[in-house]
N, C-alpha and C positions, 0 to 999 in steps of 0.2 A: 647728257652728252654735250648739248649746246652750251651749258654753263662752263663745262671744262674747256671747250674750244675758245670761249670768250676769255676765260682766265689765261690760257696760253697766249692768245692774241694780245691781250693787255700786257702781259709780262714781256712779250717780245717787243712791243712798241716802247715800253719803258726802257728796255735795254738799248734799243736803237737810239732813243732820244738821249740817253746817258752818253753813248758813244759819240753822238753828234756834238755834244757840248764839251767832250774831253779835249778836242783839238785846241780851241782858243785858250783853255786853262793851261794846257801843256806849253803852248807857245808863250804864254805870259810867264810861266816859271822859267823857261829858257831865256827870255829877255831879261828877267830879273837876275838870272845867273850871269849873263853877259854884262849887265850894268854893274854888278858887284865886282867882276873882273876889271872893268874900266875904272871904277872908283877906288880900286885897291882894297876893297873890303874882304880881306883874305879869310877871316873867320866865317863870314857869310858864304863865301865861295865854297870853302871846305864843308860847311854844314849842309850844302845841297846834295852831297854824295852819300850813298849808303855806305855802311861800315866796310863792306867787302867789294866796293866798286872797283872798276878797272878803267883806266884811260890809256888808249893807244895813241901816242904822239908820233905821227908818221912824217919824217923829214925834219930838217933844220937842226939847230944846236941842242934841242931838248928831246931829240929822237929817243924813243923807247917805250916800254910798257910799265905803267905805274899801277900797282895793285894796293887797294886799301885807301880809305879816306885820308889817313895820315901821310902816306907817300904822295898822294895827289895834292894835298895841302902844301907839302914841301916843293913840289913842282911849280905850283902857282906862285909861291913866294919867290922862287928863282926867276920865273917869268917876270914877275912884278919888279924885281930888282934890276933886271936887264932892260925892261921896256916901259917903265912908268915915266911920265903919264902916257896913257894909251886911249886913243879914240876908236870906237867901234862903229862900223857901218854894217848893217844887216841887209841882205838881199835874198830874195827867193826862199823865204822860210815856209816850210810845210810840215804838217804833223799828221800822223796816222795813229789811231788808237783802237783798242778792243778792251774787253773786260780784264785782261791780264796786265796791260800797261800801254805805253805810248812811245813812239819814236818821233823825234823832231830833227829835221834836216835843214841846214841853212848854209848859204854862202856868206862868209863874213870877212871883212877887212879889218885887221888890227893895225892901227897906225900910231907910231910913237915918234918922238923927235928925230930918231936916227934910223927907223926902219918901217917899211910897210909890208905886212904879211897877209897874203890871201889864203883863206882856209875854207875847206869844206868840213863842216862840223856836224856830227851826228851824235845825238844822245838818246839813250833808252831810259825811260822812266818807269818805275814800279812803285806804287804806294807814295807817289809824290816826291821820290828821291831819285837821283841819277844813279843808275847801276852800271851803265856802260857809256863811254864817250870815245869817239874817234875824232882826232884832230889831224886832218890830212892837209899838210901844207901843199898848196896848189898854185904855183906861180902863174900858170896859164889861165887860171880861172877868170872868167869875165864877170865882173860884179858892177852893177849899175850904182853909181853914187849920186846922191841928191844934188 
């Protein structure tokens, strides 16, 4: 019985340590996603999404629901055509993970030569791919800039 308790305790600790390390990895993937958007690496942006991903763009000229990596790729091409070059500033990034996936939430400023857009951005990751993204345009969002 003692061996069985030790086995379960060890498995539980291993799972907890896996979850503890999931946050920084997911934040790194999110930052890589943002960098690809800023750099106009549209193939790299599209590749971060699962085939059946969904992106809800709430507010602004690109308002709508985009379903599937192909539709999301077209959305980012449109965004890039309208806003390139774009500088991205990230504030208050946080992530939460369990054994099924992770959620990354951030306040982000997208600044181009002709517009500044404040966004509350949320992504859900499963198996290292974005499955759901919400792009909430939030004009009143307070974002600290360096």
